[in-house]
Backbone of each chain as ProteinMPNN parsed JSONL, in Angstrom:
{"seq_chain_A": "MMTCHDVIDVLADYLDQALPPEVVADLERHLAGCEPCRAYLATYRRTRALGAQPPAWRCRTR", "coords_chain_A": {"N_chain_A": [[30.573, 4.667, 49.777], [31.595, 2.522, 47.207], [29.333, -0.179, 46.148], [29.714, -3.945, 45.271], [28.702, -4.388, 43.302], [28.669, -1.992, 41.767], [31.797, -1.406, 41.727], [32.511, -3.653, 40.098], [30.508, -2.832, 37.303], [32.909, -1.156, 36.527], [34.933, -1.688, 35.618], [36.204, -2.133, 33.248], [36.618, 0.463, 32.469], [38.279, 1.128, 34.652], [40.366, -0.576, 34.038], [41.13, 0.319, 31.554], [42.382, 2.939, 32.452], [40.351, 5.195, 32.736], [39.182, 5.991, 34.415], [38.193, 8.906, 37.055], [40.236, 10.04, 38.973], [38.993, 10.297, 41.954], [37.225, 8.33, 41.735], [38.607, 6.287, 41.053], [39.915, 6.08, 43.699], [37.755, 5.623, 45.403], [37.24, 2.975, 44.345], [39.401, 1.963, 44.681], [40.131, 1.496, 47.907], [37.447, -0.493, 48.488], [38.4, -2.596, 47.377], [40.717, -3.207, 48.941], [39.01, -4.004, 50.536], [38.264, -6.079, 50.113], [37.609, -9.428, 49.369], [36.613, -11.086, 47.429], [35.978, -9.089, 45.17], [38.71, -8.402, 44.677], [39.481, -10.586, 43.52], [37.841, -11.244, 41.741], [38.654, -8.901, 39.96], [41.362, -9.49, 39.2], [40.717, -12.221, 37.743], [39.742, -10.85, 35.617], [40.959, -9.472, 34.589], [42.829, -11.321, 33.648], [41.78, -13.125, 31.714], [41.141, -11.275, 29.966], [43.419, -10.795, 29.065], [44.373, -13.631, 28.007], [42.412, -13.942, 26.041], [43.006, -12.156, 24.234], [45.11, -13.558, 23.258], [46.77, -15.234, 21.013], [45.971, -19.314, 20.851], [43.545, -18.751, 20.571], [42.035, -17.425, 19.088], [42.97, -17.759, 16.557], [42.653, -19.593, 13.408], [42.438, -23.175, 13.601], [43.295, -24.92, 11.723], [45.487, -24.309, 10.323]], "CA_chain_A": [[30.85, 3.535, 49.264], [30.968, 1.629, 46.046], [29.468, -1.697, 46.341], [30.903, -4.355, 44.603], [28.244, -4.467, 41.777], [29.62, -0.568, 41.057], [33.011, -2.003, 41.201], [32.584, -4.883, 38.515], [30.61, -1.705, 36.563], [33.188, 0.217, 35.896], [36.206, -2.519, 35.657], [36.886, -2.101, 31.945], [37.274, 1.628, 32.584], [39.804, 1.095, 35.442], [41.531, -1.044, 33.791], [41.928, 1.792, 30.683], [42.46, 4.489, 32.953], [39.662, 6.068, 32.04], [38.196, 6.624, 35.627], [38.505, 9.834, 37.911], [40.873, 10.158, 40.523], [38.073, 10.408, 43.125], [36.121, 6.88, 42.135], [39.84, 5.302, 41.465], [40.404, 5.971, 45.082], [37.005, 4.734, 45.891], [37.412, 1.354, 44.087], [40.637, 0.966, 45.543], [39.674, 1.263, 48.977], [36.619, -1.01, 48.319], [39.279, -3.693, 46.968], [41.365, -3.368, 49.662], [38.247, -4.727, 52.061], [36.92, -6.95, 49.35], [38.447, -10.648, 48.496], [36.032, -11.385, 45.901], [36.335, -8.04, 43.956], [40.311, -8.68, 44.712], [39.544, -11.972, 42.734], [37.532, -10.768, 40.29], [39.617, -8.091, 39.401], [42.603, -10.23, 38.832], [40.544, -12.863, 36.921], [38.868, -10.209, 34.572], [42.137, -8.615, 33.88], [43.523, -12.467, 32.918], [40.469, -13.227, 30.91], [41.162, -10.072, 28.798], [45.033, -10.85, 28.361], [44.004, -14.987, 27.332], [41.267, -13.733, 24.969], [43.717, -11.421, 22.984], [46.632, -14.761, 22.661], [46.969, -16.566, 20.097], [45.766, -19.325, 19.399], [42.14, -18.532, 20.642], [41.375, -16.135, 17.512], [43.201, -18.039, 15.157], [42.153, -20.845, 12.718], [43.364, -23.871, 14.202], [43.793, -25.864, 10.831], [45.605, -23.591, 9.056]], "C_chain_A": [[30.728, 2.484, 48.462], [30.69, 0.353, 46.833], [30.088, -2.979, 45.395], [29.927, -4.638, 43.389], [28.777, -2.959, 41.458], [30.793, -0.867, 41.046], [33.041, -2.417, 39.983], [31.748, -3.693, 37.55], [31.367, -1.062, 35.71], [34.887, -0.412, 35.851], [36.849, -2.524, 34.225], [37.404, -0.393, 31.978], [38.518, 1.876, 33.472], [40.734, 0.625, 35.16], [42.181, -0.257, 32.251], [42.215, 2.834, 31.473], [41.763, 5.084, 32.495], [38.779, 6.679, 32.785], [38.631, 7.913, 36.081], [39.03, 9.437, 39.224], [39.898, 9.679, 41.721], [37.405, 8.836, 42.897], [37.446, 5.865, 41.721], [40.128, 5.082, 42.904], [39.362, 5.19, 45.659], [36.921, 3.14, 45.916], [38.474, 1.072, 44.98], [40.425, 0.673, 47.008], [38.422, 0.154, 48.731], [37.593, -2.242, 47.769], [39.883, -3.762, 47.714], [40.975, -4.166, 50.798], [37.766, -5.669, 51.118], [37.744, -8.253, 48.57], [37.676, -10.992, 47.134], [36.339, -10.385, 44.968], [37.575, -8.119, 43.598], [40.064, -9.75, 43.168], [38.859, -11.841, 41.479], [37.89, -9.998, 39.352], [40.78, -8.896, 38.615], [41.923, -11.402, 37.606], [39.337, -12.285, 35.701], [39.892, -9.86, 33.816], [43.07, -10.574, 32.933], [42.813, -12.34, 31.915], [40.787, -12.196, 29.741], [42.612, -10.206, 28.004], [44.988, -12.475, 27.453], [43.228, -14.608, 25.879], [42.156, -13.243, 23.903], [44.833, -12.084, 22.87], [46.467, -15.391, 21.476], [46.712, -18.094, 20.74], [44.317, -19.321, 19.221], [41.421, -18.059, 19.251], [41.895, -16.799, 16.394], [43.059, -19.244, 14.572], [43.118, -21.902, 13.055], [43.162, -25.243, 13.112], [44.357, -25.344, 9.809], [47.539, -23.93, 9.409]], "O_chain_A": [[29.964, 1.558, 48.733], [31.349, -0.129, 47.754], [31.12, -2.697, 44.786], [30.465, -5.172, 42.419], [29.577, -3.045, 40.527], [31.194, -0.518, 39.935], [33.453, -1.822, 38.987], [32.561, -3.453, 36.657], [31.057, -0.543, 34.637], [35.87, 0.309, 36.023], [38.006, -2.926, 34.103], [38.507, -0.084, 31.527], [39.492, 2.575, 33.193], [41.846, 0.929, 35.592], [43.366, -0.256, 31.918], [42.283, 3.879, 30.825], [42.231, 5.8, 31.61], [37.92, 7.495, 32.451], [39.646, 8.246, 35.469], [38.555, 8.806, 40.169], [40.166, 8.654, 42.348], [37.098, 8.197, 43.904], [37.344, 4.682, 42.046], [40.548, 3.994, 43.297], [39.66, 4.208, 46.338], [36.693, 2.341, 46.824], [38.504, 0.188, 45.836], [40.561, -0.508, 47.328], [39.195, -0.657, 49.241], [36.867, -3.209, 47.998], [40.127, -4.967, 47.66], [41.654, -4.749, 51.643], [36.657, -6.12, 51.403], [38.343, -8.158, 47.499], [38.176, -11.118, 46.016], [36.95, -10.712, 43.951], [37.853, -7.97, 42.408], [40.482, -9.522, 42.033], [39.245, -12.256, 40.386], [37.633, -10.159, 38.159], [40.927, -8.782, 37.398], [42.567, -11.494, 36.561], [38.45, -12.911, 35.123], [39.869, -9.886, 32.586], [43.682, -10.678, 31.87], [43.099, -11.456, 31.107], [40.594, -12.541, 28.576], [42.9, -9.891, 26.849], [45.513, -12.524, 26.341], [43.579, -15.056, 24.787], [42.145, -13.767, 22.789], [45.765, -11.437, 22.393], [45.653, -16.312, 21.414], [47.668, -18.188, 21.51], [43.762, -19.698, 18.188], [40.411, -18.445, 18.662], [41.422, -16.551, 15.285], [43.39, -20.167, 15.317], [44.333, -21.762, 12.91], [42.928, -26.375, 13.535], [44.07, -25.604, 8.641], [48.391, -23.534, 8.613]]}, "seq_chain_B": "MYRLAYGITRNPADAEEIVQDVFLQVVRKGTGFEGRAALASWIYRVTTNVALNKRRGKRYQVETSLDDVLPTWEADGHRAGPRAFLVANWSERPDAELLSGEARRILEEAIDRLPEHYRAVLILKDVEELSNEEVATAVGDSVSAVKTRLHRARMALREILTRRLGPPA", "coords_chain_B": {"N_chain_B": [[43.467, -9.075, 8.413], [42.291, -11.302, 7.684], [42.534, -12.482, 10.378], [40.41, -11.032, 12.102], [37.759, -11.708, 10.647], [37.976, -14.405, 10.853], [37.889, -14.382, 13.448], [35.33, -13.703, 14.086], [33.604, -15.566, 12.607], [34.401, -17.967, 13.299], [35.188, -19.98, 11.683], [37.123, -21.521, 9.274], [36.639, -21.81, 6.517], [34.523, -19.765, 5.719], [36.006, -17.464, 6.52], [38.152, -17.468, 4.814], [36.296, -16.653, 2.432], [35.693, -14.627, 3.256], [37.664, -12.828, 3.386], [38.874, -12.713, 0.574], [36.228, -11.42, -0.494], [36.159, -8.997, 0.229], [38.815, -7.945, -0.352], [38.232, -7.852, -2.879], [36.304, -5.743, -2.853], [37.795, -3.578, -1.681], [39.502, -3.279, -4.054], [37.589, -2.404, -6.099], [37.019, 0.056, -4.785], [39.133, 0.993, -5.214], [41.24, 4.12, -5.292], [40.09, 5.997, -3.747], [41.083, 6.736, -0.824], [41.87, 9.065, 2.258], [44.699, 8.46, 2.76], [46.584, 5.818, 4.88], [45.331, 5.184, 7.597], [42.765, 5.827, 6.588], [42.098, 3.813, 4.868], [42.391, 1.727, 6.459], [40.841, 1.696, 8.626], [38.161, 1.819, 7.188], [38.362, -0.971, 6.27], [38.331, -2.445, 8.762], [35.955, -1.983, 8.964], [34.293, -2.644, 7.32], [35.086, -5.933, 6.679], [34.081, -6.373, 9.26], [31.468, -6.337, 9.011], [30.644, -7.918, 6.681], [31.598, -10.341, 7.628], [29.661, -10.461, 9.753], [27.503, -10.667, 8.961], [27.576, -13.017, 6.926], [27.578, -14.59, 9.187], [24.697, -14.491, 9.744], [22.137, -16.137, 10.212], [23.615, -18.587, 10.395], [24.093, -20.876, 12.322], [26.497, -22.311, 13.83], [26.975, -23.596, 16.27], [25.321, -23.541, 19.545], [24.593, -21.043, 21.128], [25.307, -19.191, 23.765], [23.159, -17.967, 25.959], [24.101, -14.265, 27.163], [22.574, -13.714, 29.725], [23.517, -16.205, 31.076], [25.867, -16.286, 31.88], [26.593, -14.134, 33.392], [27.04, -12.169, 36.22], [25.449, -12.43, 38.987], [23.408, -10.46, 41.505], [23.189, -9.506, 44.967], [20.445, -8.012, 46.597], [22.182, -6.044, 48.373], [23.798, -5.595, 46.98], [26.323, -7.139, 46.765], [28.207, -9.71, 45.153], [26.34, -12.98, 43.929], [26.375, -16.086, 44.733], [28.632, -18.943, 46.558], [31.165, -18.632, 48.696], [33.439, -19.481, 48.109], [33.664, -19.822, 45.589], [33.437, -17.156, 44.571], [35.513, -15.937, 45.55], [37.476, -17.475, 44.216], [40.39, -17.906, 42.325], [42.238, -18.089, 39.588], [44.167, -16.835, 38.214], [46.751, -16.669, 38.469], [47.88, -18.362, 37.452], [50.276, -20.128, 34.857], [50.544, -19.094, 31.84], [51.39, -21.322, 29.976], [50.264, -23.67, 31.417], [47.35, -22.583, 30.417], [47.083, -22.184, 28.456], [47.176, -24.279, 26.513], [46.277, -27.729, 26.436], [43.553, -29.123, 28.489], [42.399, -26.45, 29.492], [42.971, -24.701, 27.375], [41.137, -25.734, 25.566], [38.561, -25.105, 26.838], [38.981, -22.503, 27.221], [38.423, -22.015, 23.997], [36.259, -22.872, 23.71], [34.694, -21.304, 25.18], [35.15, -18.961, 23.818], [33.538, -19.507, 21.378], [30.958, -20.029, 22.369], [30.3, -17.246, 22.49], [27.76, -14.694, 21.564], [28.01, -13.589, 18.122], [28.167, -10.802, 18.085], [29.32, -9.752, 20.037], [31.898, -11.163, 20.15], [32.818, -9.629, 18.174], [33.359, -7.116, 18.652], [35.255, -7.673, 21.02], [37.068, -8.856, 19.24], [38.279, -6.711, 17.951], [39.067, -4.885, 19.786], [40.713, -6.075, 22.024], [42.462, -7.989, 20.752], [43.197, -7.035, 18.233], [43.376, -4.182, 19.269], [42.513, -1.584, 18.615], [40.684, 1.722, 19.547], [38.349, 2.352, 22.093], [36.735, 4.357, 20.073], [37.464, 3.748, 17.544], [36.352, 0.708, 17.546], [34.057, 1.221, 17.648], [33.383, 2.692, 15.027], [33.841, 0.61, 13.456], [31.974, -1.245, 13.823], [29.717, 0.367, 13.586], [27.924, 1.548, 15.482], [27.325, 2.804, 19.16], [29.672, 4.697, 21.04], [29.199, 3.949, 23.842], [27.63, 2.01, 23.642], [29.321, 0.122, 22.791], [31.032, -0.284, 24.816], [29.483, -0.965, 26.62], [29.257, -3.463, 25.656], [31.537, -4.682, 25.164], [32.08, -5.054, 27.958], [30.578, -7.122, 28.899], [31.013, -9.173, 27.37], [33.641, -10.007, 28.042], [33.449, -10.504, 31.129], [31.47, -12.426, 30.546], [33.307, -15.102, 29.562], [35.308, -14.558, 31.462], [33.007, -15.638, 33.683], [33.156, -18.163, 32.345], [34.965, -19.64, 32.507], [35.984, -19.189, 35.278], [33.987, -21.05, 36.088], [34.781, -23.39, 35.179], [37.189, -23.445, 35.948], [38.012, -23.063, 38.462], [36.948, -23.515, 41.907], [34.224, -26.115, 42.509], [30.808, -24.185, 42.117]], "CA_chain_B": [[42.038, -9.235, 8.153], [41.376, -13.043, 8.24], [42.326, -12.994, 11.885], [38.794, -10.479, 12.284], [36.902, -12.676, 9.782], [38.137, -16.203, 11.509], [37.634, -14.124, 14.837], [33.918, -13.543, 14.415], [32.718, -16.505, 12.393], [35.065, -19.213, 13.918], [34.87, -20.716, 10.58], [38.288, -21.051, 7.992], [36.068, -21.469, 4.724], [33.983, -18.58, 5.778], [37.1, -16.318, 6.552], [38.857, -17.154, 3.123], [35.813, -16.004, 1.755], [35.344, -13.141, 3.421], [38.854, -12.208, 2.792], [37.947, -12.503, -0.753], [35.056, -10.454, -1.035], [37.415, -7.647, 1.433], [39.852, -7.645, -1.511], [37.642, -7.488, -4.179], [35.661, -4.588, -2.765], [38.896, -2.623, -1.729], [40.33, -3.097, -5.773], [36.871, -1.805, -6.831], [37.102, 1.26, -4.553], [40.344, 2.248, -5.625], [42.285, 4.903, -4.624], [39.101, 6.597, -2.821], [40.617, 6.908, 0.601], [42.724, 9.417, 2.051], [45.695, 8.077, 3.429], [46.397, 4.558, 5.7], [44.693, 4.98, 8.344], [41.079, 5.636, 6.114], [41.674, 2.52, 4.455], [42.411, 0.639, 7.709], [39.258, 1.976, 9.102], [37.116, 1.085, 6.49], [38.733, -2.266, 5.704], [38.043, -3.459, 9.572], [34.349, -1.785, 8.927], [33.724, -3.635, 6.038], [35.296, -6.961, 7.272], [33.354, -7.022, 10.273], [30.332, -6.366, 8.218], [31.0, -9.317, 5.596], [31.554, -11.371, 8.624], [28.724, -10.531, 10.743], [26.267, -10.935, 7.511], [28.062, -14.497, 6.716], [27.249, -15.634, 10.691], [23.491, -14.474, 10.202], [20.971, -17.557, 9.74], [24.548, -19.684, 10.167], [24.12, -20.866, 13.529], [26.729, -23.581, 14.065], [27.015, -23.545, 17.456], [24.341, -23.353, 20.24], [25.707, -19.576, 21.412], [24.697, -18.671, 25.329], [22.67, -16.076, 26.387], [24.889, -13.765, 27.823], [22.279, -13.73, 31.009], [23.197, -17.008, 32.06], [26.834, -16.345, 32.259], [26.981, -12.761, 34.011], [27.595, -12.386, 37.613], [23.93, -12.256, 40.03], [23.439, -9.754, 42.459], [22.443, -9.318, 46.17], [19.963, -6.479, 46.659], [22.922, -4.726, 48.801], [25.452, -4.889, 45.514], [26.97, -8.252, 46.044], [27.507, -10.955, 44.071], [25.702, -13.894, 44.44], [26.941, -17.204, 44.556], [28.934, -19.497, 47.168], [32.285, -17.905, 48.648], [34.245, -20.528, 47.404], [33.099, -19.353, 43.99], [33.385, -15.713, 44.657], [37.205, -15.752, 45.79], [38.355, -18.435, 43.25], [41.339, -17.005, 41.564], [42.667, -18.585, 38.637], [44.698, -15.964, 37.364], [48.052, -17.026, 38.667], [48.401, -19.762, 36.604], [51.17, -20.023, 33.878], [50.539, -19.323, 30.281], [51.622, -22.679, 29.383], [49.062, -24.136, 31.541], [46.166, -21.792, 30.355], [46.979, -21.732, 27.006], [47.693, -25.84, 26.052], [45.36, -28.758, 26.917], [42.224, -28.781, 28.886], [42.281, -25.147, 30.018], [42.634, -23.741, 26.188], [39.569, -26.031, 25.178], [37.81, -24.441, 27.522], [38.552, -21.25, 26.623], [38.206, -21.837, 22.879], [34.856, -23.224, 23.687], [33.958, -20.175, 25.596], [34.597, -18.003, 22.722], [32.732, -20.178, 20.391], [29.444, -19.726, 22.817], [29.994, -15.678, 22.484], [27.067, -14.138, 20.366], [28.943, -12.788, 17.173], [28.614, -9.177, 17.611], [30.28, -9.823, 21.609], [32.94, -11.739, 19.656], [33.539, -9.217, 16.933], [34.175, -6.208, 19.663], [36.258, -8.491, 21.888], [38.58, -8.855, 18.994], [38.644, -5.643, 17.196], [39.558, -3.974, 20.778], [41.479, -6.933, 22.659], [42.708, -8.342, 19.651], [43.818, -5.565, 16.72], [43.54, -3.171, 20.018], [41.842, -0.321, 18.686], [40.397, 2.321, 20.345], [36.69, 1.977, 21.64], [36.15, 5.232, 19.063], [37.767, 2.887, 16.539], [35.959, -0.125, 17.448], [32.451, 1.904, 17.375], [33.309, 3.536, 13.749], [33.984, -0.341, 12.806], [30.862, -2.111, 13.955], [28.695, 0.721, 13.623], [27.692, 1.451, 17.092], [27.752, 3.898, 19.796], [31.249, 3.835, 21.873], [28.657, 3.212, 25.044], [27.391, 0.27, 23.428], [30.293, -0.789, 22.182], [31.933, -0.77, 26.272], [28.989, -2.095, 27.281], [29.359, -4.896, 25.018], [32.906, -5.865, 25.223], [32.503, -5.587, 29.234], [29.878, -8.151, 29.075], [32.029, -10.227, 26.664], [34.919, -10.054, 29.062], [32.651, -10.57, 31.981], [30.567, -13.769, 30.534], [34.042, -15.573, 29.341], [35.551, -14.841, 32.506], [32.566, -16.411, 34.51], [32.634, -19.32, 31.96], [36.637, -20.012, 32.686], [35.671, -19.561, 36.676], [33.592, -22.435, 36.636], [35.538, -24.359, 34.859], [39.3, -24.062, 36.254], [38.243, -22.456, 39.631], [36.722, -24.415, 42.44], [32.572, -26.083, 42.001], [30.193, -23.175, 42.685]], "C_chain_B": [[41.688, -10.621, 8.149], [41.626, -13.346, 9.293], [40.694, -12.628, 12.668], [37.976, -11.591, 11.6], [36.676, -14.047, 10.471], [37.492, -15.574, 13.159], [36.159, -14.127, 14.966], [33.008, -14.699, 14.335], [33.402, -17.785, 12.721], [35.14, -20.41, 12.784], [35.924, -20.698, 9.604], [37.844, -20.657, 6.801], [35.691, -20.491, 4.934], [34.761, -17.62, 5.886], [37.716, -16.038, 5.313], [38.159, -16.226, 2.736], [35.194, -15.037, 1.8], [36.716, -12.298, 3.048], [39.206, -11.438, 1.617], [37.433, -11.28, -1.119], [35.699, -8.833, -0.702], [37.821, -6.575, 0.199], [39.381, -7.108, -2.66], [36.847, -5.904, -3.957], [36.875, -3.393, -2.72], [39.369, -2.54, -3.371], [38.879, -2.502, -6.41], [36.505, -0.103, -5.95], [37.827, 2.111, -4.904], [41.183, 2.824, -4.717], [41.074, 6.238, -3.644], [39.29, 6.886, -1.524], [41.814, 8.05, 0.805], [43.627, 9.486, 3.186], [45.76, 6.865, 4.08], [45.557, 4.262, 6.366], [42.734, 4.979, 7.817], [41.259, 4.347, 5.568], [41.967, 1.597, 5.474], [41.119, 0.944, 8.417], [38.175, 1.271, 8.407], [37.457, -0.182, 5.76], [38.239, -3.031, 7.004], [36.206, -3.195, 9.671], [33.955, -2.947, 7.806], [33.912, -5.468, 6.13], [34.295, -7.366, 8.6], [31.907, -7.103, 9.573], [29.83, -7.832, 7.451], [30.638, -10.094, 6.634], [30.335, -11.729, 9.724], [27.449, -10.846, 9.732], [26.678, -12.406, 7.156], [27.46, -15.269, 7.877], [25.814, -15.372, 10.578], [22.958, -15.977, 9.613], [21.85, -18.811, 9.676], [24.72, -20.103, 11.704], [25.139, -22.375, 13.802], [26.796, -24.361, 14.963], [26.014, -23.172, 18.277], [25.085, -22.076, 20.819], [24.556, -19.509, 23.013], [24.002, -17.566, 25.22], [23.559, -15.531, 27.285], [24.309, -13.713, 29.15], [22.803, -14.955, 31.853], [25.017, -17.317, 32.337], [27.432, -15.105, 32.697], [26.63, -13.119, 35.1], [25.852, -11.874, 38.151], [24.472, -11.605, 40.903], [22.63, -9.884, 43.539], [21.602, -8.276, 46.125], [20.758, -5.466, 47.301], [23.883, -4.931, 47.922], [26.514, -6.245, 45.839], [26.706, -9.208, 45.359], [27.024, -11.789, 44.596], [26.582, -15.084, 44.529], [27.896, -17.632, 46.417], [30.272, -18.584, 47.614], [33.435, -18.496, 47.935], [34.389, -19.964, 45.827], [33.567, -18.229, 43.599], [34.812, -15.403, 44.866], [37.416, -16.439, 45.263], [38.983, -17.512, 42.594], [42.602, -17.692, 40.928], [44.154, -18.377, 38.196], [46.122, -16.315, 37.845], [48.712, -18.091, 38.129], [49.485, -19.289, 35.459], [50.333, -20.085, 32.719], [50.258, -20.709, 29.496], [50.502, -23.402, 29.923], [47.855, -23.71, 31.062], [45.867, -22.021, 28.869], [46.908, -23.195, 26.235], [46.53, -26.603, 26.906], [44.167, -28.596, 27.359], [41.929, -27.643, 29.184], [42.003, -24.313, 28.038], [41.274, -24.417, 25.605], [38.836, -25.362, 25.873], [37.477, -22.891, 27.695], [37.895, -21.234, 24.929], [36.147, -21.862, 22.824], [34.136, -21.833, 23.826], [34.03, -18.929, 24.699], [33.744, -18.356, 21.453], [31.255, -20.085, 20.67], [29.115, -18.55, 23.051], [29.058, -15.741, 21.538], [28.253, -13.585, 19.338], [29.225, -11.387, 17.279], [29.407, -8.774, 19.309], [31.554, -9.965, 20.578], [33.448, -10.805, 18.739], [34.532, -7.596, 17.561], [35.178, -6.873, 20.639], [37.4, -8.16, 21.072], [38.894, -7.647, 18.133], [39.43, -4.886, 18.909], [41.089, -4.379, 21.669], [42.541, -7.655, 21.896], [43.707, -7.513, 18.575], [43.691, -4.365, 17.892], [43.098, -1.572, 19.5], [41.242, 0.079, 19.64], [38.747, 1.979, 20.469], [36.257, 3.004, 20.456], [35.75, 4.403, 17.919], [36.707, 1.717, 16.357], [34.098, 0.279, 17.159], [32.282, 1.857, 15.935], [33.11, 1.206, 13.422], [32.776, -1.596, 13.049], [29.405, -1.405, 13.338], [27.598, 1.238, 14.305], [28.112, 2.753, 17.762], [29.132, 4.025, 20.669], [30.534, 3.524, 23.551], [28.518, 2.108, 24.764], [28.578, -0.67, 23.102], [31.09, -1.112, 23.468], [31.102, -1.578, 26.58], [28.655, -3.54, 26.899], [30.734, -5.897, 25.371], [32.747, -6.305, 27.032], [31.693, -6.829, 29.431], [30.316, -9.214, 28.509], [32.936, -10.643, 27.526], [34.474, -10.74, 30.443], [32.095, -12.325, 31.795], [31.638, -14.971, 30.5], [34.861, -15.8, 30.672], [34.67, -15.621, 33.773], [32.673, -18.086, 33.856], [34.262, -20.074, 32.45], [36.563, -19.856, 34.058], [34.929, -21.149, 37.029], [33.861, -23.499, 36.181], [36.854, -24.624, 35.714], [38.834, -23.158, 38.187], [37.375, -23.679, 40.564], [34.876, -24.426, 42.455], [32.31, -24.856, 42.79], [28.973, -23.461, 43.093]], "O_chain_B": [[40.652, -10.969, 8.715], [41.169, -14.431, 9.651], [40.013, -13.349, 13.397], [37.544, -12.441, 12.378], [35.615, -14.65, 10.63], [36.761, -16.254, 13.878], [35.715, -14.583, 16.02], [32.125, -15.032, 15.126], [32.809, -18.783, 12.311], [35.145, -21.606, 13.076], [35.773, -19.736, 8.851], [38.222, -19.709, 6.113], [36.426, -19.683, 4.366], [34.334, -16.617, 5.314], [37.864, -14.941, 4.775], [38.634, -15.105, 2.561], [34.422, -14.518, 0.993], [36.689, -11.213, 2.466], [39.599, -10.282, 1.462], [37.92, -10.372, -1.793], [35.617, -7.813, -1.386], [37.553, -5.421, -0.136], [39.866, -6.192, -3.324], [36.852, -5.053, -4.846], [36.917, -2.469, -3.531], [39.573, -1.391, -3.761], [39.124, -2.01, -7.512], [35.817, 0.755, -6.502], [37.696, 3.331, -5.008], [41.714, 2.347, -3.714], [41.508, 7.203, -3.015], [38.337, 7.232, -0.826], [42.66, 8.172, -0.081], [43.541, 10.18, 4.199], [44.615, 6.43, 3.954], [44.869, 3.271, 6.124], [41.79, 4.422, 8.376], [40.331, 3.607, 5.893], [41.679, 0.442, 5.162], [40.428, -0.034, 8.702], [37.456, 0.382, 8.864], [36.88, -0.447, 4.705], [37.741, -4.137, 6.794], [35.394, -3.928, 10.236], [33.285, -3.978, 7.871], [33.024, -6.213, 5.717], [33.871, -8.499, 8.828], [31.29, -8.157, 9.725], [28.862, -8.553, 7.694], [29.5, -10.559, 6.687], [30.106, -12.781, 10.321], [26.432, -11.356, 10.201], [25.65, -13.083, 7.131], [26.925, -16.366, 7.716], [25.266, -16.078, 11.424], [23.438, -16.667, 8.714], [21.434, -19.865, 9.196], [25.637, -19.525, 12.288], [24.557, -23.449, 13.961], [26.728, -25.583, 14.832], [25.51, -22.165, 17.779], [26.302, -22.198, 20.951], [23.355, -19.752, 23.122], [24.173, -16.524, 24.588], [23.875, -16.234, 28.245], [25.164, -13.659, 30.034], [22.666, -14.946, 33.076], [25.42, -18.347, 32.877], [28.625, -14.895, 32.478], [25.997, -14.161, 35.272], [25.242, -10.973, 37.575], [25.633, -11.78, 41.272], [21.479, -10.294, 43.383], [22.09, -7.362, 45.46], [20.494, -4.275, 47.138], [24.948, -4.355, 48.146], [27.511, -6.335, 45.123], [25.624, -9.637, 44.96], [27.049, -11.736, 45.826], [27.765, -14.814, 44.32], [27.833, -16.815, 47.336], [30.494, -17.687, 46.8], [34.239, -17.864, 47.249], [35.438, -19.816, 45.2], [34.079, -18.092, 42.488], [35.247, -14.457, 44.21], [38.399, -16.694, 45.958], [38.46, -16.452, 42.25], [43.688, -17.851, 41.487], [45.026, -19.203, 37.925], [46.779, -15.905, 36.888], [49.83, -18.564, 38.337], [49.53, -18.09, 35.181], [49.502, -20.98, 32.564], [49.35, -21.065, 28.745], [49.687, -23.828, 29.105], [47.002, -24.574, 31.269], [44.791, -22.039, 28.272], [46.459, -23.063, 25.097], [45.984, -26.106, 27.891], [43.481, -27.855, 26.655], [40.698, -27.621, 29.195], [41.067, -23.603, 27.672], [40.377, -23.675, 25.203], [38.139, -24.738, 25.073], [36.478, -22.264, 28.048], [36.954, -20.484, 24.67], [35.254, -21.241, 22.248], [33.337, -21.314, 23.047], [33.202, -18.02, 24.754], [33.352, -17.51, 20.649], [30.395, -20.056, 19.789], [28.057, -18.295, 23.624], [29.174, -16.587, 20.651], [29.327, -13.191, 19.794], [30.189, -10.811, 16.774], [29.918, -7.691, 19.597], [32.16, -8.952, 20.228], [34.6, -11.044, 18.378], [35.627, -7.132, 17.241], [36.072, -6.083, 20.944], [38.395, -7.551, 21.465], [39.98, -7.718, 17.558], [40.534, -4.362, 18.762], [42.068, -3.68, 21.931], [43.569, -7.916, 22.52], [44.917, -7.647, 18.394], [43.97, -3.295, 17.35], [43.436, -0.557, 20.109], [41.045, -0.647, 20.614], [38.014, 1.556, 19.575], [35.355, 2.545, 19.754], [34.65, 4.216, 17.397], [36.159, 1.605, 15.26], [33.233, -0.376, 16.579], [31.355, 1.218, 15.438], [31.981, 0.771, 13.197], [32.795, -2.683, 12.473], [28.425, -1.977, 12.859], [26.478, 1.364, 13.809], [28.898, 3.584, 17.304], [29.566, 2.895, 20.889], [31.224, 2.953, 24.396], [29.058, 1.17, 25.35], [28.663, -1.896, 23.17], [31.822, -2.1, 23.412], [31.401, -2.744, 26.842], [28.061, -4.435, 27.501], [30.927, -7.078, 25.658], [33.099, -7.396, 27.48], [32.189, -7.648, 30.205], [30.073, -10.292, 29.05], [32.961, -11.855, 27.742], [35.25, -11.601, 30.858], [32.256, -13.218, 32.626], [31.314, -15.939, 31.187], [35.12, -16.945, 31.045], [35.28, -16.142, 34.707], [32.391, -19.069, 34.54], [34.267, -21.28, 32.697], [37.388, -20.682, 34.449], [35.207, -22.017, 37.856], [33.361, -24.551, 36.579], [37.374, -25.692, 36.039], [39.774, -22.781, 38.887], [37.135, -24.739, 39.986], [34.195, -23.4, 42.431], [32.999, -24.416, 43.71], [28.288, -22.599, 43.642]]}, "name": "protein", "num_of_chains": 2, "seq": "MMTCHDVIDVLADYLDQALPPEVVADLERHLAGCEPCRAYLATYRRTRALGAQPPAWRCRTRMYRLAYGITRNPADAEEIVQDVFLQVVRKGTGFEGRAALASWIYRVTTNVALNKRRGKRYQVETSLDDVLPTWEADGHRAGPRAFLVANWSERPDAELLSGEARRILEEAIDRLPEHYRAVLILKDVEELSNEEVATAVGDSVSAVKTRLHRARMALREILTRRLGPPA"}
């Protein structure tokens, strides 16, 4: 059974769909029973999306 | 090119100089590229190198030690911290709210606080949408080092945002 630490360590690969199916199954089983990890995944995913959007990476004075 | 240079340096004047430098290098190198993909890959690499060099010794803002903004762990593998903070979930807030006003300022500050090597991989991967292999080529590092740095950069941004947007820790 994965711990919260194990889950968060592989979140980037999970979002890239780069994990083996058995690890995905373990991870999703953990998520189903762990509210902190569900919150972490949701905010991590949202952080990735926010960081990719303007205006954060663009010059503010142009 | 400008977006990448600005993303790493966070300084408009530096970014403009970098673009000029890279253009000059492209002109000097001439037609020695095998197709557009090779040219694009080379431009990413040179722009990243010039931007990182420009930043060296020029610290405009205090950059955060990432250890201060990464999750900490209990011995049993649970994340450490008060439960209200651990379950804080601001992800459903609309873009209009998160990309304007106070929330936007927090995001900008969080990006500014990342060390430039972390900003470089973040922009190459999440903004320019390069593969991990392409990012590794651009920054001259291994794929595994790139993946680790990228994950740590996202975790740090997430932590800073959650401290400011979620309930008090």
